[in-house]
N, C-alpha and C positions, 0 to 999 in steps of 0.2 A: 862615486864608483860606476863604472861602466860595466854592465853585465849584460853580454849579448844572447842570453837565452831565449828571451822573447822573439828577438830578431831571427835567430836561427830557426825557431819553431815555426814563425809565420813564413820565412822563405821556402820552407819545406812543406808548408800547408798541412801541418800536424797539429791537431788540437790540444789542449792541455790534458784532456782525458786520455787520448792515445798516447801521449808521453807520459803520463802517469802510469798507465796500464804497461807499456812496454819496459818501464823501468821499476815497476812493482812499487810504485809511490803512491801518495794522495794527491788527488788533483788540487786541493787546497794548499798544499804545500808547494806546488808548481807555481801557482798564483802568487804566493807570498815571495818566492824566490824572484819571480819576475818583476814584482812591484817593490823590491828591495825591503820587504817587511821582515824578512828573515834572511839569515846568511847560510849559505851552504857550507858544510864540512869539507875538507880534502877529499874525502870518498866520494861524496856526492858531486862535486865538481869535476872529479876524474870520470865518474858516471856519465855526466852531461857531454863532457869533451870526447869521450869514446863514442857516445851515441852519435854525436853529430859530426865525428871525424874532424875535429878541429883541436888545435892545441890549448892548453890552459891559458896561454897568455893572450890567445885570440879571445877566447870566451870571456876573459875578464877585462877585456879592452887595452891591453899593454901592447898590442901590436895589430896591424891590419892583415898581417900574413896569417892564414889559415894553418 
């Protein structure tokens, strides 16, 4: 599974902590999502996509069109 969370975060120079604070999440959860140790539910995926202003398909690596 391709999950572009880490890539998007790094492209925008956002730390895991900042992302966690902005989305009212735990930094450890962000790390686990990025390392594919934990799968995000639909609500969380939508929050990530909205935050980075990308489609869910892009976030999940189904397309290269943001």
